[in-house]
C-alpha positions in Angstrom: -3.6 -5.4 -33.2 -0.7 -7.5 -34.9 1.5 -4.3 -35.8 0.9 -3.0 -32.0 2.4 -6.3 -30.7 5.3 -6.4 -33.2 5.9 -2.5 -32.0 5.8 -4.0 -28.6 7.9 -6.9 -29.1 11.0 -4.1 -30.3 10.6 -2.0 -27.0 10.6 -5.0 -25.0 13.7 -6.2 -26.4 15.5 -2.7 -26.3 14.3 -2.5 -22.6 15.1 -5.7 -21.7 19.2 -4.8 -23.5 19.0 -1.8 -21.2 17.8 -3.4 -18.2 21.0 -5.7 -18.4 23.2 -3.0 -19.3 22.1 -1.3 -16.2 22.4 -4.6 -13.7 18.6 -4.5 -13.3 16.4 -7.7 -12.8 13.6 -6.6 -14.8 12.3 -8.4 -17.6 9.7 -7.2 -20.4 7.8 -9.7 -22.3 5.0 -9.0 -25.0 1.5 -10.8 -25.0 -2.0 -10.6 -25.7 -4.4 -9.6 -23.2 -8.1 -10.7 -23.4 -10.7 -8.9 -21.6 -13.6 -10.9 -20.6 -17.2 -8.8 -20.2 -18.9 -10.0 -16.6 -20.7 -13.2 -16.9 -18.4 -14.4 -20.5 -17.3 -18.0 -20.3 -13.7 -18.8 -21.8 -14.3 -22.3 -22.2 -15.7 -23.2 -25.7 -14.9 -19.9 -27.1 -12.5 -19.3 -30.1 -9.8 -16.6 -30.6 -10.6 -15.2 -33.7 -11.2 -11.7 -36.0 -14.3 -11.3 -34.3 -12.5 -11.0 -30.4 -10.2 -8.2 -32.4 -12.8 -6.5 -34.0 -14.6 -6.3 -30.9 -11.9 -5.0 -29.2 -11.4 -7.7 -26.5 -7.9 -8.7 -27.5 -4.8 -5.8 -27.0 -1.2 -6.0 -27.4 0.7 -5.3 -23.8 4.0 -5.8 -22.4 4.5 -7.6 -19.5 7.2 -5.6 -16.7 8.3 -8.1 -14.4 10.7 -6.5 -11.5 12.2 -9.8 -9.9 14.5 -7.4 -7.2 11.1 -5.4 -5.7 8.5 -8.3 -6.8 6.4 -5.9 -9.2 4.4 -6.8 -11.9 2.7 -4.2 -14.6 1.3 -4.4 -17.8 1.8 -1.6 -20.4 -0.3 -1.0 -23.0 1.7 0.5 -26.1 1.1 4.2 -25.4 2.6 3.2 -21.9 5.5 1.2 -23.3 6.2 4.1 -25.9 6.1 6.7 -23.0 8.3 4.5 -20.6 11.1 4.2 -23.9 11.1 7.5 -24.3 11.7 8.3 -20.5 14.1 5.5 -20.3 16.2 6.9 -23.1 16.2 10.4 -21.8 17.5 9.2 -18.4 20.3 7.4 -20.2 21.4 10.4 -22.3 
């Protein structure tokens, strides 16, 4: 998961630079998403290797489009696809 987060941070940085270059009010941030199962409480629990092994934590990019008021969360696969699409559009 940490390698995914590292990759996402690099993608977010590149896309933030592209956004500024194109004069778009869009911001990308890497974060770790925690999925709670039905009936599961967050309080009193610790985030550790057990959560990672159970697949409850996932590295993602949060895309915030300030211009239109939208917010998206991209996993690694989606972020890589969008990165390639944006690169293709700029060529």
